Backbone bond lengths (Angstrom), bond angles and torsions (degrees), N, CA, C in turn:
res aa  C-N    CA-C-N  psi(-1)  N-CA   C-N-CA  omega(-1)  CA-C   N-CA-C  phi
1 M - - - 1.429 - - 1.541 109.55 -
2 N 1.337 117.47 126.52 1.431 121.68 175.89 1.494 110.81 -112.44
3 L 1.294 115.21 141.69 1.495 122.51 -173.48 1.527 110.41 -134.74
4 T 1.298 116.98 155.35 1.475 122.38 164.74 1.508 108.91 -114.40
5 L 1.284 114.49 123.56 1.526 123.25 -179.19 1.510 109.86 -112.83
6 H 1.265 114.38 130.33 1.492 123.44 169.01 1.489 108.04 -105.93
7 V 1.330 118.07 103.46 1.463 122.66 -170.62 1.502 110.50 -110.38
8 W 1.332 115.01 135.76 1.495 119.61 179.44 1.504 106.21 -75.92
9 R 1.335 118.50 124.11 1.423 127.20 179.28 1.559 109.08 -115.22
10 Q 1.315 115.56 124.03 1.455 118.96 -178.70 1.551 106.28 -151.34
11 N 1.300 115.42 124.76 1.468 121.94 -174.28 1.527 112.39 -69.32
12 G 1.289 117.62 -34.47 1.492 122.24 -176.38 1.529 110.18 -169.74
13 P 1.332 113.98 174.05 1.473 119.45 -175.61 1.519 113.83 -63.97
14 A 1.289 118.44 -23.78 1.415 124.31 -177.77 1.522 113.36 -94.58
15 D 1.309 115.67 -7.42 1.472 124.14 -178.90 1.511 112.84 -91.79
16 E 1.312 116.08 154.59 1.437 119.54 177.51 1.545 110.25 -85.56
17 G 1.283 117.42 132.95 1.428 121.94 -178.48 1.525 113.82 -94.80
18 R 1.322 112.49 168.08 1.490 117.17 178.52 1.540 109.19 -161.82
19 F 1.321 117.81 160.36 1.407 122.28 174.98 1.508 110.46 -86.80
20 V 1.310 118.26 134.13 1.460 122.92 178.23 1.531 105.33 -121.62
21 T 1.323 115.10 136.86 1.470 122.42 -176.49 1.520 111.77 -94.08
22 Y 1.335 116.90 130.52 1.467 120.74 178.74 1.584 107.50 -128.12
23 R 1.277 113.11 151.80 1.455 121.45 175.87 1.530 107.77 -107.59
24 V 1.319 118.59 119.43 1.444 122.22 177.56 1.525 107.51 -101.47
25 E 1.259 118.32 126.14 1.447 124.22 -179.37 1.532 107.83 -123.65
26 G 1.319 112.83 140.62 1.484 120.22 172.36 1.523 113.99 79.36
27 A 1.346 117.31 21.11 1.437 116.66 176.39 1.546 111.19 -80.09
28 S 1.341 114.25 146.75 1.477 120.06 -175.35 1.494 108.79 -94.82
29 A 1.328 115.51 146.39 1.473 120.97 178.56 1.525 111.05 -66.77
30 H 1.387 114.99 -18.67 1.437 119.68 -177.67 1.588 111.16 -87.87
31 M 1.304 115.67 -4.65 1.503 117.53 176.21 1.533 110.78 -74.31
32 S 1.337 113.36 147.60 1.479 118.10 166.14 1.530 107.59 -72.51
33 F 1.308 114.26 167.88 1.503 118.01 179.59 1.498 109.58 -62.95
34 L 1.349 119.74 -40.02 1.472 121.89 179.67 1.546 109.90 -68.83
35 E 1.312 117.90 -34.89 1.461 117.61 178.44 1.538 110.15 -66.92
36 M 1.332 114.44 -31.97 1.504 118.03 176.58 1.497 108.39 -64.00
37 L 1.371 117.20 -41.17 1.471 120.62 177.65 1.528 111.05 -65.62
38 D 1.298 115.78 -39.78 1.499 120.23 175.88 1.596 108.18 -58.15
39 H 1.304 116.54 -42.82 1.463 120.17 178.16 1.508 111.91 -62.46
40 L 1.350 117.69 -39.93 1.425 121.09 177.85 1.522 110.02 -68.24
41 N 1.356 117.99 -40.01 1.454 121.06 -177.84 1.543 109.71 -67.39
42 E 1.286 118.83 -31.94 1.440 120.26 176.26 1.506 110.55 -63.16
43 Q 1.319 116.87 -41.54 1.448 122.34 178.51 1.516 108.41 -63.65
44 L 1.365 117.92 -45.18 1.456 119.58 -179.92 1.516 115.16 -63.11
45 I 1.309 114.44 -35.72 1.465 119.68 -179.09 1.524 108.26 -69.86
46 K 1.341 119.13 -40.20 1.405 122.14 -179.21 1.551 109.61 -63.93
47 K 1.354 117.69 -28.84 1.462 122.15 178.90 1.515 111.45 -84.32
48 G 1.374 118.36 -3.18 1.441 123.24 -176.28 1.512 113.88 77.07
49 E 1.328 116.86 19.65 1.487 123.02 178.34 1.533 111.41 -96.38
50 D 1.317 115.00 159.70 1.478 120.29 -178.28 1.498 108.55 -73.92
51 P 1.371 119.72 126.72 1.455 119.59 -179.53 1.546 110.63 -73.78
52 I 1.339 114.78 158.68 1.428 119.18 179.50 1.509 111.38 -74.57
53 A 1.319 113.72 131.57 1.522 118.77 -178.73 1.521 108.44 -90.94
54 F 1.347 112.43 129.48 1.497 120.76 174.80 1.490 108.62 -149.84
55 D 1.314 119.31 151.67 1.440 125.23 -179.99 1.494 113.21 -82.75
56 S 1.324 118.61 142.48 1.441 123.32 170.07 1.480 109.03 -166.35
57 D 1.327 118.53 158.55 1.452 122.71 174.92 1.514 109.96 -147.59
58 C 1.348 117.21 -84.31 1.457 118.40 -173.83 1.558 112.21 -72.60
59 R 1.278 115.93 -30.32 1.515 121.90 -175.33 1.543 111.71 56.44
60 E 1.266 115.77 30.87 1.445 120.04 178.63 1.598 111.09 -128.50
61 G 1.348 114.72 16.12 1.446 118.71 177.13 1.503 115.14 72.25
62 I 1.322 118.06 21.59 1.447 125.45 -175.56 1.499 113.71 -111.94
63 C 1.271 119.08 -43.11 1.464 121.02 -169.83 1.578 115.28 -81.97
64 G 1.327 118.13 -23.74 1.382 121.12 179.73 1.536 116.59 78.16
65 M 1.355 115.14 10.55 1.449 117.82 -176.31 1.578 111.55 -76.52
66 C 1.356 117.45 -35.40 1.428 118.84 -179.93 1.535 111.38 -78.73
67 G 1.279 113.55 163.82 1.480 119.48 176.23 1.479 114.39 146.19
68 F 1.322 115.17 126.16 1.475 123.01 173.30 1.501 107.71 -163.23
69 M 1.303 116.57 175.24 1.442 122.58 -175.23 1.574 107.91 -87.59
70 I 1.308 114.25 133.53 1.428 121.87 173.31 1.507 109.53 -121.51
71 N 1.349 116.45 110.69 1.440 121.68 -174.56 1.514 110.63 52.42
72 G 1.362 115.63 44.64 1.457 121.27 174.29 1.493 113.71 79.03
73 E 1.331 121.81 5.00 1.471 123.03 -177.50 1.498 109.09 -118.18
74 P 1.346 118.29 129.79 1.466 118.43 178.43 1.548 112.57 -64.58
75 H 1.267 117.41 126.95 1.508 122.87 -178.32 1.504 112.68 69.69
76 G 1.307 118.93 3.00 1.477 119.38 -179.64 1.471 115.05 96.92
77 P 1.300 117.51 -169.91 1.515 122.49 -171.05 1.508 117.40 -79.83
78 L 1.307 117.29 -18.57 1.510 119.75 -172.66 1.505 109.04 -82.31
79 P 1.356 119.19 136.61 1.429 120.33 172.67 1.518 113.59 -70.31
80 A 1.362 117.05 149.25 1.484 123.49 173.90 1.515 109.33 50.55
81 T 1.332 115.56 45.30 1.497 120.60 178.23 1.524 111.80 -139.27
82 T 1.303 117.67 127.09 1.456 120.10 175.28 1.555 108.83 -78.29
83 V 1.319 115.32 159.84 1.472 117.81 -178.59 1.487 114.11 -62.01
84 C 1.352 114.89 -29.00 1.480 118.65 -179.13 1.569 110.21 -72.21
85 Q 1.372 116.08 -23.18 1.444 120.93 178.31 1.536 112.28 -95.13
86 L 1.268 117.21 -1.22 1.494 123.70 176.94 1.555 107.94 -80.24
87 H 1.281 118.46 126.40 1.453 122.18 -177.73 1.499 112.71 -109.61
88 M 1.322 117.06 152.99 1.443 121.17 -173.62 1.512 114.07 -72.48
89 R 1.311 116.33 -9.61 1.471 116.96 173.33 1.493 114.23 -69.60
90 H 1.322 116.80 -7.06 1.491 119.88 174.67 1.564 110.63 -88.66
91 Y 1.317 115.55 1.41 1.430 118.79 179.36 1.594 107.36 -119.58
92 Q 1.314 113.73 166.85 1.452 119.37 -176.94 1.568 109.60 -110.92
93 D 1.285 117.18 152.50 1.435 122.55 173.43 1.568 109.21 -57.51
94 G 1.321 112.62 128.88 1.458 117.66 -179.00 1.461 115.94 93.53
95 D 1.332 118.01 -2.67 1.474 119.99 -178.82 1.541 111.67 -61.88
96 E 1.331 113.15 154.74 1.480 121.53 178.12 1.494 108.61 -118.20
97 L 1.350 117.61 120.22 1.454 123.44 -170.89 1.524 109.03 -121.31
98 W 1.315 114.77 144.25 1.491 122.82 177.14 1.509 108.13 -115.74
99 L 1.327 117.49 120.34 1.447 124.57 -176.64 1.516 110.31 -114.02
100 E 1.329 119.24 125.41 1.449 122.78 179.30 1.521 108.77 -144.91
101 P 1.363 115.76 156.42 1.482 119.91 179.76 1.576 110.22 -70.98
102 W 1.354 112.94 169.73 1.429 119.58 170.34 1.562 108.69 -55.13
103 R 1.340 115.88 133.48 1.465 120.71 -179.35 1.534 107.26 -103.93
104 A 1.300 116.15 102.05 1.486 122.00 176.56 1.507 110.46 -164.52
105 A 1.341 115.85 140.09 1.493 117.65 -177.24 1.553 108.41 -63.09
106 G 1.296 117.69 -27.18 1.489 119.70 -178.11 1.516 111.57 -76.14
107 F 1.321 117.71 -11.39 1.482 123.35 179.10 1.494 111.01 -120.26
108 P 1.342 119.84 74.80 1.476 121.55 178.62 1.523 110.67 -63.09
109 V 1.310 114.73 142.22 1.478 119.81 -177.58 1.556 108.10 -71.68
110 I 1.307 117.45 132.52 1.468 122.19 175.24 1.575 107.75 -91.20
111 K 1.298 114.29 -51.88 1.495 119.56 173.20 1.550 108.87 -162.73
112 D 1.258 115.75 134.50 1.516 122.26 173.51 1.514 109.61 52.88
113 L 1.350 116.90 -112.55 1.455 122.67 -176.68 1.545 112.29 -94.25
114 V 1.279 117.95 3.13 1.473 122.17 -177.32 1.509 110.57 -94.59
115 V 1.322 115.91 128.10 1.507 118.35 178.15 1.540 108.41 -119.34
116 D 1.312 114.63 160.63 1.504 121.34 177.59 1.507 107.25 -89.03
117 R 1.324 117.24 113.31 1.459 124.49 179.54 1.501 114.35 -104.63
118 S 1.346 114.83 23.16 1.469 118.36 -178.36 1.502 111.88 -67.55
119 A 1.327 119.11 -13.76 1.492 121.60 174.54 1.530 109.05 -61.58
120 F 1.336 117.77 -33.91 1.453 119.97 174.79 1.494 112.89 -61.00
121 D 1.398 113.43 -40.38 1.448 117.94 -178.86 1.546 109.27 -66.27
122 R 1.316 118.98 -30.88 1.451 120.87 -179.83 1.540 110.00 -70.26
123 I 1.353 117.53 -34.39 1.425 120.77 176.24 1.533 110.56 -64.05
124 I 1.327 115.25 -44.62 1.481 118.45 179.51 1.494 110.80 -65.66
125 A 1.301 117.43 -41.62 1.517 120.03 178.93 1.511 111.45 -63.23
126 A 1.322 119.10 -24.77 1.470 123.15 -176.65 1.551 108.49 -72.10
127 G 1.311 118.72 -26.18 1.460 118.48 -179.95 1.508 117.18 178.43
128 G 1.288 118.31 3.83 1.470 119.68 -176.08 1.481 113.28 -81.98
129 Y 1.289 118.63 55.25 1.450 125.38 -178.30 1.528 110.65 -155.54
130 I 1.321 115.13 170.34 1.494 121.38 174.53 1.549 105.74 -116.67
131 S 1.364 117.10 122.47 1.405 119.32 -177.42 1.482 112.56 -98.87
132 V 1.370 119.37 -9.72 1.461 122.29 177.53 1.479 110.23 -72.19
133 R 1.321 116.11 144.74 1.489 119.50 178.31 1.527 110.36 -71.07
134 T 1.293 118.11 126.41 1.446 121.19 -179.16 1.549 113.11 -105.19
135 G 1.381 114.33 -7.08 1.446 119.05 179.57 1.498 111.93 73.63
136 S 1.333 115.67 -163.19 1.431 119.13 179.57 1.572 109.47 -73.80
137 A 1.252 117.30 171.56 1.471 121.26 -178.63 1.528 110.87 -59.65
138 P 1.330 116.52 120.96 1.487 118.38 -176.70 1.526 111.14 -79.16
139 E 1.322 116.37 162.41 1.415 120.73 174.82 1.583 109.19 -59.88
140 A 1.262 116.16 139.48 1.477 120.36 -169.47 1.508 115.37 -53.65
141 N 1.314 114.79 -35.90 1.512 119.13 -173.65 1.474 112.28 -97.80
142 S 1.340 120.76 3.23 1.492 120.73 -175.72 1.525 111.39 -77.01
143 T 1.349 119.42 -26.06 1.457 120.34 174.36 1.544 105.88 -116.93
144 R 1.304 113.38 110.34 1.431 117.32 -176.63 1.513 112.74 -84.60
145 V 1.313 115.93 133.13 1.422 126.62 178.60 1.518 110.94 -122.68
146 P 1.340 118.37 123.64 1.446 120.03 179.58 1.532 109.58 -55.86
147 K 1.341 117.53 139.54 1.492 119.00 -176.46 1.515 113.00 -59.48
148 I 1.339 116.23 -34.94 1.449 116.94 178.51 1.529 113.46 -63.69
149 N 1.378 115.11 -34.95 1.457 118.61 175.13 1.518 112.31 -71.74
150 A 1.317 116.37 -42.04 1.452 119.27 179.76 1.480 110.50 -61.82
151 D 1.328 118.53 -43.64 1.507 119.78 179.19 1.471 110.22 -62.39
152 A 1.339 117.24 -46.98 1.504 120.37 -176.69 1.579 110.40 -63.00
153 A 1.347 113.07 -41.04 1.495 117.20 -179.51 1.610 109.06 -63.52
154 M 1.336 115.95 -39.87 1.396 122.24 179.56 1.560 110.36 -62.46
155 D 1.314 114.65 -46.04 1.496 120.26 178.90 1.530 110.67 -60.58
156 A 1.368 116.76 -40.36 1.460 118.08 -178.66 1.530 110.28 -69.97
157 A 1.359 114.01 -35.94 1.472 118.41 -176.72 1.552 112.08 -69.75
158 E 1.336 117.05 -10.73 1.438 118.91 178.20 1.511 113.68 -70.68
159 C 1.330 117.95 -10.66 1.495 120.38 177.08 1.525 109.67 -54.51
160 I 1.341 117.13 129.37 1.401 120.76 -179.59 1.539 113.90 -107.76
161 A 1.319 115.49 9.10 1.457 122.63 175.12 1.527 114.71 57.14
162 C 1.300 115.38 39.34 1.463 121.98 -178.64 1.504 114.36 -75.14
163 G 1.395 115.15 -29.12 1.465 119.60 178.35 1.532 113.05 97.53
164 A 1.301 119.62 2.33 1.486 121.17 -178.34 1.529 110.67 -61.75
165 C 1.364 116.40 -34.86 1.414 120.77 -177.47 1.571 109.97 -65.02
166 V 1.306 117.20 -38.65 1.487 120.10 176.53 1.500 109.79 -68.58
167 A 1.342 118.95 -43.37 1.479 121.94 -179.39 1.514 113.23 -63.12
168 A 1.365 118.22 -32.11 1.403 122.65 -179.49 1.558 114.08 -83.19
169 C 1.312 117.46 -24.05 1.432 121.48 -174.63 1.490 111.77 -74.46
170 P 1.358 120.81 132.67 1.428 124.21 179.42 1.608 110.57 -63.24
171 N 1.307 115.36 -22.39 1.446 120.20 -179.72 1.531 113.27 -101.07
172 A 1.351 114.55 2.44 1.480 119.71 -174.60 1.517 109.37 51.65
173 S 1.308 116.69 48.24 1.440 122.03 176.38 1.550 112.07 -92.72
174 A 1.327 114.72 144.69 1.460 121.30 176.08 1.506 112.20 -105.84
175 M 1.338 117.86 29.86 1.411 121.29 -173.73 1.514 114.19 -70.67
176 L 1.355 117.67 -29.50 1.452 119.19 177.29 1.550 109.47 -69.50
177 F 1.318 116.47 -44.43 1.463 118.14 174.84 1.523 111.59 -59.95
178 T 1.309 118.44 -48.30 1.474 120.59 178.07 1.524 112.96 -59.62
179 A 1.334 116.86 -41.82 1.455 121.65 -179.77 1.522 111.68 -62.09
180 A 1.390 115.52 -42.35 1.434 119.84 -178.74 1.533 111.33 -63.15
181 K 1.381 115.79 -42.37 1.442 120.85 -178.09 1.526 110.90 -72.33
182 V 1.310 116.73 -31.68 1.518 119.49 174.48 1.486 110.63 -71.71
183 A 1.348 120.37 -43.82 1.447 125.33 -170.47 1.515 111.42 -68.85
184 H 1.368 117.59 -39.86 1.448 115.88 -173.05 1.516 112.98 -68.48
185 L 1.363 115.75 -20.15 1.423 119.28 174.20 1.545 111.83 -90.80
186 A 1.328 117.78 -36.36 1.450 123.12 -179.50 1.476 111.91 -64.33
187 L 1.350 118.40 -28.34 1.466 119.83 -179.07 1.530 115.54 -81.89
188 L 1.326 115.73 -7.51 1.456 118.91 -178.42 1.515 113.82 -113.27
189 P 1.346 117.99 152.16 1.512 118.39 -178.74 1.467 113.75 -57.62
190 Q 1.334 120.91 -36.22 1.438 121.38 179.80 1.523 117.62 -62.36
191 G 1.374 114.61 -20.65 1.394 120.32 -179.17 1.507 117.92 -93.72
192 Q 1.338 115.09 2.33 1.480 120.80 -174.13 1.575 114.36 -72.25
193 P 1.329 119.13 -42.04 1.471 120.88 -174.76 1.549 112.92 -52.15
194 E 1.307 119.12 -40.78 1.451 121.44 -179.18 1.520 114.53 -112.31
195 R 1.318 116.03 22.07 1.484 120.42 -172.46 1.487 114.38 -53.82
196 Y 1.343 115.29 -49.22 1.498 117.84 -175.14 1.539 113.98 -81.36
197 L 1.282 116.49 -34.41 1.480 119.00 171.30 1.522 110.68 -62.83
198 R 1.308 117.81 -39.88 1.434 123.62 -177.81 1.567 107.49 -58.96
199 V 1.304 116.22 -54.83 1.484 117.70 -171.87 1.531 110.21 -63.53
200 V 1.331 117.07 -35.94 1.468 119.42 178.57 1.549 111.27 -64.61
201 E 1.330 117.27 -51.46 1.430 123.27 -179.95 1.553 113.22 -59.25
202 M 1.328 115.50 -45.05 1.444 118.00 -175.85 1.497 111.65 -71.17
203 V 1.349 118.40 -39.51 1.454 119.77 175.10 1.462 113.25 -65.44
204 N 1.332 118.68 -37.03 1.455 120.43 176.21 1.569 111.37 -61.75
205 Q 1.276 114.97 -40.32 1.497 119.52 178.38 1.516 110.15 -68.18
206 Q 1.360 117.51 -43.03 1.471 119.17 179.01 1.566 109.13 -61.05
207 D 1.332 117.46 -39.27 1.451 119.23 179.77 1.510 114.43 -68.22
208 A 1.366 113.12 -24.90 1.445 117.97 179.00 1.574 113.78 -72.54
209 D 1.313 114.15 -28.16 1.499 119.67 -173.53 1.512 113.41 -111.45
210 F 1.371 117.39 -20.65 1.451 120.42 -173.25 1.464 111.66 -133.75
211 G 1.355 118.54 174.02 1.436 122.93 -179.48 1.488 112.22 -80.75
212 H 1.284 118.33 172.77 1.460 125.32 -176.94 1.547 110.07 -86.82
213 C 1.298 116.36 148.80 1.417 123.87 179.99 1.584 111.02 -81.84
214 T 1.313 113.87 129.38 1.488 117.14 176.23 1.543 111.18 -122.97
215 N 1.355 115.53 28.40 1.440 122.20 175.93 1.579 114.29 54.67
216 H 1.297 113.60 41.16 1.501 117.91 178.12 1.498 110.65 -68.75
217 G 1.324 117.28 -40.93 1.425 123.46 174.72 1.558 113.15 97.38
218 A 1.345 117.46 -5.78 1.452 118.99 -179.86 1.490 113.73 -61.60
219 C 1.282 117.28 -28.29 1.493 122.59 -176.12 1.512 109.19 -66.50
220 Q 1.318 118.15 -39.54 1.447 122.75 -179.02 1.537 109.51 -68.17
221 N 1.283 117.03 -34.91 1.474 121.32 179.94 1.550 112.37 -73.00
222 A 1.340 115.96 -31.85 1.454 121.25 -176.20 1.565 111.47 -85.88
223 C 1.309 115.96 -21.96 1.475 120.77 -171.69 1.562 111.31 -61.87
224 P 1.328 118.02 120.76 1.425 119.54 179.36 1.513 115.32 -65.80
225 K 1.329 117.10 -16.98 1.449 121.53 177.32 1.545 112.34 -104.11
226 A 1.313 114.89 10.20 1.458 122.02 176.85 1.559 113.93 50.49
227 I 1.334 113.57 44.08 1.462 118.94 179.46 1.512 107.57 -78.11
228 S 1.317 116.70 136.66 1.475 125.44 -167.27 1.543 109.08 -88.60
229 T 1.326 114.22 145.82 1.479 118.91 173.48 1.529 111.08 -68.22
230 D 1.305 120.19 -4.71 1.484 121.22 172.66 1.518 109.75 -57.89
231 Y 1.311 119.49 -27.10 1.460 121.99 178.12 1.486 109.90 -71.06
232 I 1.319 120.24 -31.42 1.477 121.87 175.55 1.577 109.51 -65.63
233 A 1.379 113.61 -39.42 1.455 117.33 177.40 1.601 110.73 -63.78
234 M 1.307 114.75 -39.74 1.486 119.30 175.64 1.486 109.40 -62.84
235 L 1.320 119.61 -44.14 1.434 121.95 179.33 1.543 112.39 -61.13
236 N 1.322 115.21 -42.48 1.485 119.53 179.25 1.513 112.86 -65.22
237 G 1.386 114.24 -31.31 1.463 117.32 177.00 1.539 109.59 -68.02
238 D 1.300 117.78 -46.13 1.488 121.66 178.52 1.497 110.20 -63.02
239 L 1.343 116.94 -37.45 1.484 120.91 -177.89 1.566 109.40 -63.74
240 R 1.313 115.28 -42.64 1.447 120.38 -179.86 1.497 111.64 -65.35
241 R 1.374 116.45 -41.38 1.448 120.25 177.17 1.537 112.58 -64.19
242 A 1.305 114.85 -35.74 1.481 120.29 -179.76 1.486 110.62 -65.64
243 K 1.348 118.78 -30.53 1.459 120.94 -176.82 1.517 110.39 -69.66
244 F 1.307 119.04 -22.68 1.494 121.79 -177.30 1.511 111.25 -97.28
245 R 1.314 117.82 7.19 1.478 122.72 177.94 1.489 109.73 -99.39
246 R 1.350 115.85 147.05 1.433 120.98 172.69 1.543 110.38 -67.19
247 P 1.332 117.28 151.34 1.497 117.16 179.90 1.537 111.89 -53.57
248 T 1.297 120.23 -35.91 1.463 122.36 -177.77 1.557 110.46 -71.35
249 D 1.324 115.08 -22.07 1.445 118.60 -179.53 1.550 114.95 -81.59
250 L 1.346 113.89 -10.98 1.464 118.79 -178.13 1.491 112.78 -79.42
251 D 1.337 118.10 -21.49 1.458 121.26 -177.43 1.500 111.56 -68.35
């Protein structure tokens, strides 16, 4: 399989970027997209050229490290699929592909296809945790959780913080990420003590780094874990309730 890649190359956040065209020869249809980039990088290294920088870790669609735009689509054309789980059999010999990093002010480019996603860490640090002491692991049935809540919390917890939702959003909003992190705690008993303080603090931090949500819905379509915008509605409900509570009631 032979391909033509137009890859965004940028040495750092303060440098000007540009697309550079590469010819990939001998790629296998059984390769993942990242393995195809590994194949290209091996060719570049042999030529003494700088390899293309991109993020990856587990390469199993779990860690959320990988992610960039492929022909204008976050993670590529397949729904509910990370770029590391996208395989070359979904492309044709001779295809021309354009690769670029997430485009968002909250995600400054570090190099090439790698962006700085530490803004997500700031949202989590603002309230995405439980500070009450829970002791050792309790017996599984001692704290009862309705199945509908447990299932919804598990679905929200599937968020891998890859950033595709931000890249797809016309406003570069991280509200789907924030809502997933808020919801998976708000749905469980352990998350109740700080429930309303949490949503206020995390939304304030999201607003500081990212754009506002206008319910466009592109985030849901781009999410490799198919997380629903229903969680944004849940977040908005908690945020409204928090506004009517006294400051001392938020703790």
